[in-house]
C-alpha positions in Angstrom: 43.6 72.2 -12.9 40.4 73.0 -11.5 36.8 73.4 -14.2 37.2 77.2 -13.2 40.9 77.8 -14.5 39.7 75.8 -17.5 37.0 78.1 -18.0 39.2 80.8 -18.2 41.9 79.3 -20.0 39.0 78.8 -23.0 37.9 82.8 -22.2 41.4 84.2 -22.6 41.9 81.5 -25.9 38.4 83.2 -27.4 39.4 86.5 -26.8 42.8 86.2 -28.2 41.2 84.7 -31.3 39.1 87.6 -31.6 42.0 90.2 -31.0 44.2 87.9 -33.9 40.6 88.3 -36.2 41.1 91.8 -35.4 44.9 92.5 -36.2 44.0 90.6 -39.3 41.9 92.7 -40.6 43.5 95.7 -39.5 46.7 94.4 -41.5 44.4 93.9 -44.5 43.5 97.7 -43.9 47.4 98.4 -44.2 48.2 96.5 -47.3 45.5 98.5 -49.0 46.7 101.5 -48.0 50.4 100.5 -48.6 48.8 99.1 -52.3 47.5 102.4 -52.6 50.4 104.2 -51.6 52.9 102.6 -54.3 50.0 102.9 -56.4 50.7 107.0 -56.2 54.1 105.8 -56.0 53.9 104.2 -59.6 51.7 107.6 -60.5 54.3 109.6 -59.1 57.2 107.8 -61.2 54.8 108.6 -64.2 54.4 112.0 -63.3 58.2 112.2 -63.3 58.5 110.8 -66.6 55.8 112.6 -68.1 58.4 115.8 -66.5 61.0 114.4 -68.4 59.1 114.1 -71.5 57.6 116.9 -71.0 60.9 119.1 -70.9 60.7 118.0 -75.1 57.5 119.1 -75.5 55.9 121.6 -72.8 52.1 121.3 -74.1 52.6 117.8 -72.7 54.6 119.1 -69.8 52.0 121.3 -68.8 49.0 119.2 -69.1 51.1 116.3 -67.8 51.9 119.0 -64.4 48.2 119.5 -64.2 47.7 115.9 -64.5 50.3 115.1 -61.6 48.6 117.5 -59.4 45.4 115.8 -60.1 46.6 112.8 -59.1 48.5 114.1 -55.8 45.0 115.7 -54.6 43.0 112.2 -55.0 46.4 110.3 -53.4 46.2 112.2 -50.4 42.1 112.0 -51.0 42.2 108.0 -51.2 45.0 108.1 -48.5 43.2 109.7 -45.7 39.8 107.9 -46.8 42.3 104.7 -46.3 43.2 105.9 -42.7 40.1 106.8 -41.8 38.2 103.4 -42.5 41.4 101.5 -40.9 40.5 103.4 -37.6 36.7 102.3 -38.0 37.3 98.8 -38.6 39.9 98.6 -35.6 37.6 100.5 -33.3 34.8 98.4 -34.6 37.1 95.4 -34.0 38.0 96.3 -30.6 34.4 97.1 -29.6 33.3 93.5 -30.9 36.4 91.4 -29.3 35.8 92.9 -25.9 31.7 92.5 -25.9 32.8 88.6 -26.8 35.1 88.3 -24.0 32.3 89.7 -21.6 29.8 87.0 -22.5 33.0 84.5 -22.5 33.1 85.6 -18.9 29.6 86.0 -18.0 29.1 81.8 -19.2 32.1 80.8 -18.1 31.1 82.5 -14.3 28.0 81.1 -14.2 29.4 77.6 -15.5 32.2 78.3 -12.7 29.3 79.0 -9.9 27.2 75.5 -10.8 30.1 73.6 -10.9 31.6 74.8 -7.6 27.4 74.0 -6.2 27.5 70.7 -7.7 31.0 69.9 -6.0 29.7 71.4 -3.1 27.0 68.7 -2.7 29.0 65.7 -4.0 31.7 66.9 -1.5 28.7 66.6 1.4 27.4 63.4 0.5 30.7 62.1 0.4 31.3 63.3 3.8 28.3 61.7 4.8 29.1 58.1 3.3 32.6 58.7 4.9 31.0 59.3 8.3 28.4 56.2 7.7 31.2 53.8 6.8 33.2 54.7 9.6 30.3 54.1 11.9 30.0 50.4 10.6 33.6 50.3 11.0 33.3 51.1 14.3 30.5 48.6 14.7 32.4 45.8 13.3 35.5 46.1 15.3 33.3 46.5 18.3 31.7 43.0 17.4 35.1 41.5 16.5 36.7 42.8 19.8 33.7 41.2 21.6 34.0 37.8 19.3 38.0 37.5 19.9 37.0 37.8 24.1 34.5 35.4 23.9 37.1 32.8 21.5 39.7 33.9 24.1 37.2 33.0 26.7 36.0 29.4 25.1 40.2 28.6 24.2 40.4 28.8 28.3 37.9 27.3 29.4 38.7 24.4 27.1 42.4 24.3 28.1 40.8 23.9 31.9 39.0 21.1 30.3 41.4 19.4 28.6 43.7 19.7 31.6 40.6 18.1 33.4 40.2 15.4 31.1 44.0 14.9 31.0 44.0 14.2 34.6 40.8 11.6 34.7 42.2 9.9 31.5 45.5 9.2 33.8 43.3 8.3 36.9 41.3 5.8 34.3 44.3 4.8 33.1 45.7 3.6 36.8 42.3 1.9 37.6 42.1 0.1 34.2 45.4 -1.0 35.4 44.3 -1.7 38.7 41.5 -4.0 37.6 42.9 -5.7 34.9 45.6 -6.9 37.9 42.6 -7.7 40.2 40.9 -9.5 37.2 43.9 -11.2 36.9 44.5 -12.1 40.2 41.0 -13.4 40.6 41.3 -15.6 37.7 44.1 -17.2 39.2 42.2 -17.8 42.6 39.4 -19.3 41.1 41.8 -21.6 38.8 43.5 -22.6 42.4 39.8 -23.3 43.9 38.5 -25.0 41.0 41.5 -26.7 40.1 40.4 -26.4 36.6 42.1 -24.0 34.0 39.6 -21.4 31.9 39.5 -23.4 29.2 38.2 -26.6 30.7 36.2 -24.2 32.8 34.4 -22.7 29.0 34.4 -26.4 27.8 32.5 -28.1 30.6 30.2 -24.8 30.6 29.2 -25.3 26.9 28.7 -29.1 27.5 26.3 -28.4 30.4 24.5 -25.6 28.7 24.0 -27.5 25.5 22.5 -30.8 27.2 20.3 -28.2 29.1 18.9 -26.6 25.6 18.4 -30.1 24.6 16.7 -31.3 27.2 14.4 -28.4 27.0 14.1 -28.7 23.5 13.0 -32.6 24.0 10.2 -30.8 26.6 9.2 -28.6 24.1 8.8 -31.1 21.5 6.9 -33.0 23.7 4.2 -30.6 24.6 3.7 -29.5 21.1 3.2 -33.0 20.5 0.3 -33.5 23.4 -0.8 -30.3 22.5 -1.2 -31.1 18.6 -3.3 -34.2 20.1 -5.5 -32.4 22.5 -6.5 -29.4 19.6 -6.5 -32.3 16.7 -10.2 -32.8 17.2 -11.1 -29.2 17.3 -9.1 -28.6 14.1 -10.8 -31.4 12.2 -14.0 -30.0 13.6 -12.5 -26.5 11.7 -11.7 -28.4 8.8 -15.5 -29.8 8.2 -17.5 -26.5 9.3 -15.3 -24.8 6.6 -15.8 -27.4 4.1 -19.7 -27.5 5.0 -19.8 -23.7 4.8 -18.4 -23.5 1.5 -20.6 -25.8 -0.2 -23.8 -24.9 2.2 -26.5 -22.9 1.0 -25.7 -18.9 0.2 -27.4 -16.9 2.6 -26.7 -13.6 4.1 -26.1 -14.9 7.1 -23.2 -16.8 6.4 -21.4 -13.4 6.4 -22.6 -12.5 10.2 -23.3 -15.8 12.1 -20.9 -18.5 13.4 -21.9 -22.0 14.3 -20.5 -24.0 17.2 -21.0 -27.8 17.8 -21.6 -28.7 21.2 -21.1 -32.5 22.9 -24.7 -32.8 24.2 -27.5 -30.4 24.7 -27.3 -30.5 28.5 -24.2 -27.8 27.5 -27.1 -25.4 26.8 -28.6 -25.0 29.9 -24.6 -24.6 31.6 -24.1 -22.0 28.6 -27.6 -20.4 29.7 -26.7 -20.3 33.6 -28.6 -19.8 36.5 -31.5 -17.3 35.3 -29.8 -16.6 32.1 -26.6 -14.9 34.0 -23.9 -17.0 31.9 -25.6 -15.9 28.9 -25.6 -12.1 29.6 -22.0 -12.2 31.5 -20.8 -13.9 27.8 -22.2 -11.3 25.2 -21.5 -8.6 27.6 -17.7 -9.6 27.8 -17.7 -10.6 24.0 -19.9 -8.4 22.3 -21.2 -11.1 20.3 -24.9 -12.4 20.4 -25.4 -16.0 21.3 -28.7 -17.8 20.1 -29.5 -20.8 21.6 -32.9 -22.4 19.5 -33.9 -26.1 19.0 -31.3 -27.1 16.7 -29.6 -30.1 18.4 -26.0 -29.8 19.5 -25.5 -26.4 18.0 -25.6 -22.8 19.0 -25.5 -19.8 17.1 -23.2 -16.6 17.2 -24.1 -13.5 15.3 -21.9 -10.5 15.1 -21.0 -7.5 12.3 -17.1 -7.6 13.4 -15.6 -10.8 12.0 -12.7 -10.8 14.6 -15.1 -9.9 17.3 -17.0 -13.2 16.1 -14.3 -14.9 15.9 -13.2 -14.3 19.6 -16.7 -15.1 20.7 -16.5 -18.6 18.9 -12.7 -19.5 20.5 -14.1 -18.1 23.8 -17.3 -20.5 23.9 -15.4 -23.3 22.6 -12.8 -23.1 25.4 -15.4 -23.2 28.0 -17.6 -26.1 26.6 -13.9 -28.0 26.1 -13.0 -26.7 29.8 -16.8 -27.4 31.3 -16.3 -24.8 33.8 -18.8 -21.9 32.7 -19.3 -18.7 35.2 -19.2 -15.0 34.5 -15.6 -14.6 36.0 -14.3 -17.9 34.0 -15.5 -16.0 30.5 -13.7 -13.1 31.2 -10.3 -15.0 32.2 -11.3 -17.3 28.6 -12.0 -13.8 26.7 -8.7 -12.8 27.1 -6.9 -15.8 26.3 -9.1 -16.1 23.1 -8.4 -13.0 22.4 -4.6 -12.7 22.3 -4.9 -16.1 20.6 -6.9 -14.5 17.7 -4.1 -11.6 17.7 -1.4 -14.4 17.3 -3.5 -16.0 14.4 -4.3 -12.5 13.1 -0.3 -11.9 12.8 0.9 -15.6 11.7 -1.9 -15.1 8.6 -0.2 -11.6 8.0 2.8 -13.0 8.1 2.2 -16.0 5.7 0.8 -13.5 3.2 3.4 -11.3 3.1 5.9 -14.0 2.3 3.5 -15.7 -0.3 3.6 -12.0 -2.2 7.0 -11.4 -1.7 6.9 -8.5 0.6 9.6 -8.2 3.9 9.9 -4.4 4.7 6.5 -3.5 5.8 5.3 -1.3 8.7 4.3 -3.3 11.7 1.0 -1.3 12.0 0.1 -2.3 8.8 0.9 -5.8 9.3 -1.4 -6.1 12.3 -4.1 -4.3 10.2 -3.7 -6.9 7.5 -3.9 -9.6 10.1 -7.7 -8.2 11.0 -8.5 -9.1 7.1 -8.0 -12.9 8.1 -11.7 -13.0 9.2 -13.4 -10.4 6.6 -14.8 -11.2 3.5 -16.2 -9.4 0.6 -19.4 -10.9 -1.4 -18.3 -14.3 0.7 -14.6 -13.6 -0.7 -11.9 -13.7 1.8 -10.8 -9.9 1.6 -6.5 -11.1 3.1 -6.8 -14.0 0.5 -8.1 -11.5 -2.4 -5.4 -8.8 -1.3 -2.5 -11.6 -2.1 -4.6 -12.8 -5.4 -4.7 -9.5 -6.6 -0.9 -8.7 -5.8 -0.4 -11.7 -7.9 -1.9 -10.9 -11.2 -1.0 -7.4 -10.8 3.0 -8.6 -10.5 2.0 -10.9 -14.0 0.9 -8.2 -15.5 3.8 -5.6 -14.5 6.5 -8.1 -15.7 4.6 -7.9 -19.0 4.6 -4.5 -19.5 7.9 -4.4 -18.0 7.3 -1.9 -14.9 8.6 -2.0 -11.4 7.1 -5.6 -10.3 7.9 -5.0 -6.3 6.2 -1.6 -6.0 3.1 -2.9 -8.4 2.6 -5.9 -5.7 3.0 -3.7 -2.9 0.4 -1.5 -4.4 -2.3 -4.3 -5.1 -1.9 -5.9 -1.8 -2.4 -2.9 0.3 -5.7 -1.9 -1.8 -8.3 -2.7 0.7 -6.2 -2.3 3.9 -8.7 0.5 4.8 -11.2 -2.4 4.7 -9.6 -3.4 8.7 -11.1 0.1 9.9 -14.5 0.6 8.5 -16.0 -0.3 11.3 -14.0 2.1 13.2 -13.3 5.1 10.8 -16.0 7.1 8.9 -15.5 7.1 5.1 -14.8 5.2 1.9 -12.3 2.3 2.7 -10.1 3.2 -0.8 -9.4 6.7 1.2 -9.2 5.3 4.8 -6.2 2.9 3.4 -4.7 6.0 1.5 -4.3 7.6 4.8 -2.9 4.7 6.4 -0.3 3.8 3.5 0.7 7.4 3.9 0.6 7.9 7.9 2.9 4.8 7.9 5.4 5.8 5.3 4.6 3.8 1.9 5.5 5.5 -1.5 2.8 8.3 -3.2 2.8 5.8 -6.2 1.2 3.3 -4.0 -0.9 5.8 -2.1 -2.2 6.9 -5.1 -3.4 3.3 -6.5 -4.7 2.7 -2.9 -7.2 6.1 -3.3 -7.9 5.6 -7.1 -8.7 1.9 -7.1 -12.5 2.7 -6.7 -12.5 6.0 -8.5 -12.9 8.0 -5.6 -9.5 10.0 -6.7 -9.4 10.0 -10.7 -6.3 7.7 -11.6 -3.1 9.3 -12.8 -0.4 6.6 -13.0 -0.2 3.3 -14.7 -0.1 1.7 -10.9 -3.4 3.0 -10.1 -4.5 1.7 -13.5 -3.6 -2.1 -13.2 -4.3 -2.2 -9.4 -8.2 -1.5 -10.8 -7.4 -3.9 -13.0 -6.0 -6.7 -10.8 -8.7 -6.0 -8.7 -11.7 -6.4 -11.0 -9.8 -9.7 -12.3 -9.7 -11.3 -8.7 -13.1 -10.2 -7.9 -15.0 -10.6 -10.9 -13.7 -14.3 -11.8 -16.3 -17.0 -11.5 -16.3 -18.9 -7.9 -14.2 -15.8 -6.4 -17.6 -14.1 -4.6 -21.1 -14.8 -3.8 -23.9 -13.4 -2.3 -27.5 -14.0 -0.7 -29.9 -16.0 -3.0 -32.4 -13.5 -2.1 -30.3 -11.1 -3.5 -29.2 -13.2 -6.3 -32.8 -13.8 -7.4 -33.8 -9.9 -7.2 -30.5 -9.0 -9.9 -31.6 -11.4 -11.9 -35.5 -9.8 -11.9 -34.1 -6.7 -12.1 -31.6 -7.2 -15.3 -34.7 -8.8 -17.4 -37.0 -5.9 -16.1 -34.4 -3.3 -17.5 -34.2 -5.2 -21.0 -38.1 -6.0 -21.4 -39.0 -2.4 -20.3 -37.2 -1.3 -23.7 -39.5 -0.7 -26.6 -39.4 -3.3 -29.7 -38.4 -6.2 -26.9 -39.8 -9.3 -27.1 -38.2 -12.0 -25.0 -35.2 -11.7 -22.3 -33.3 -14.4 -21.3 -30.8 -14.0 -18.2 -27.9 -16.7 -18.6 -24.7 -17.7 -16.9 -25.8 -17.0 -13.4 -26.7 -13.3 -14.7 -23.4 -12.1 -16.3 -25.0 -12.6 -20.2 -28.6 -11.2 -21.3 -30.4 -12.1 -23.9 -32.6 -9.7 -25.7 -34.8 -11.1 -28.7 -36.2 -7.8 -30.5 -38.9 -7.8 -33.3 -37.2 -7.3 -36.7 -39.9 -4.9 -37.8 -39.6 -2.7 -34.9 -36.0 -2.5 -34.6 -33.1 -2.3 -37.1 -29.7 -2.7 -36.8 -28.7 0.7 -36.1 -31.7 0.3 -33.5 -30.5 -3.0 -31.8 -26.9 -1.3 -31.4 -28.4 1.9 -29.6 -30.8 -0.7 -27.5 -27.8 -3.1 -26.3 -25.8 0.1 -25.5 -29.2 1.8 -23.2 -29.5 -1.3 -21.5 -25.8 -1.8 -20.3 -26.1 2.0 -19.6 -28.7 2.0 -17.5 -27.8 -1.8 -16.0 -24.5 0.3 -14.5 -26.2 2.8 -13.0 -29.0 0.9 -11.1 -27.3 -2.4 -10.2 -24.1 -3.5 -7.9 -22.5 -6.8 -9.2 -19.2 -8.5 -9.4 -17.2 -8.8 -12.8 -18.8 -7.4 -15.9 -22.4 -8.3 -17.8 -22.6 -8.9 -21.1 -25.9 -7.7 -23.0 -26.9 -9.4 -26.5 -29.2 -8.3 -29.0 -30.5 -10.4 -31.2 -32.4 -9.6 -34.0 -33.7 -12.2 -36.6 -36.1 -11.7 -40.0 -37.6 -15.0 -41.7 -38.6 -15.8 -44.9 -40.7 -19.0 -44.8 -42.0 -20.3 -49.0 -43.5 -23.5 -49.4 -42.8 -25.5 -52.9 -46.0 -27.7 -54.1 
């Protein structure tokens, strides 16, 4: 059933309801008329009863007759009025029903038109959607057919390749069988010619190789012993020079100058060469300044790069031992010395890594660590400083229940950037962090490296422990040294800072400048003022001076009262 049929049914039902209402009203009118008729009949009965009684009493009969006549006239009048009212009510009901039916039909017609328009629009949209879906389905079918064609083509090629591979496999199997047969025939022929079986020949070959290896090992041991005898004097001189250097006066030149002892003063002239060509060639090839003065049987090598200075020292030492000194020979010996220093650096890096317990590290980082063998900071060897810092950090990490390998790794690599400070600009902490990040170190290790001098604020406990271990290694007594002039200037500046405060009477720098005693006048400085003075002096020292470790500031305020007993 459509919406229009539904509307028409509803309209018919409403019209029937109005008709039934009109019929109901007409029925009521008819009942009223019938009631009037009944009443009239009753009255007529009364009249007849009255006539019956009037027969006995004429007076009453006349009156009853007159009353009956009047009653009939009234009954007719009431009946006519009832018929007229009933007709009026029926006509009004018919008109009202027709008007309501017309309104219902109009409303139904308008609603049907709107519903038809809506249904038409919906039908158009559904038709368009069906067309779009059909287009998509056609496109998918086309793509599916193309894919099926490609798969069929691929299966055909795979089948061809499988057939080809099967043929090749069969050919290879036959070839392998032929080769195995040929190898077996060859082995039997060799056994026949040699008169030995394969096992016997293998045993004799192993014995021969073992005897040859033992002979080569013996020759190698003899060469090593001979080399050790030849280099014993050189090693002894190195040990003596190192011992002297450790107890020598602390001068700034010690960090950039090496001393080479000569067998005699005649060697100085051979080092200089004719018109100075040898010394110029040496300085040009090695990049190290050679200083020849009146010092007996000794020359100085000066260079800010410690690795280059060591290469120059080894080059000159080999030239002196060889005795042949000329520009071409200098270049040859320089290459040899450079390779030897590289090997020494690699060996030093390996020993340091074994000492710390680190096994997995990038080869480039190991090479850079080896270069720190000849790098010093305030007289402290950087590579040894790294190993010492790693051990301190490992102990602290074990006490705190942290990851000991990660902590030791971060502390050991924290100064790796010092190996490139002559080649790359910037702070060694940031340079080291970039190197560690480049060669695959973890973010915790990288952050500890870049934050150990506060260029980057420390955010992890590994970074804080790296700072603490670095301070412990560099600040311990005897770890670092400085030039006498810088040491004296630092002590003088410390005393000047404290003496310049109001109320200070005397200042004493103690324990090589690691503690300062400030005597104040008790009348000018009270207890609170003494605490403020100590904080101000410590803050000014931190801002103006550079020093290893820490400096303790002690303010002494003393009041004395003296009386004499007579």
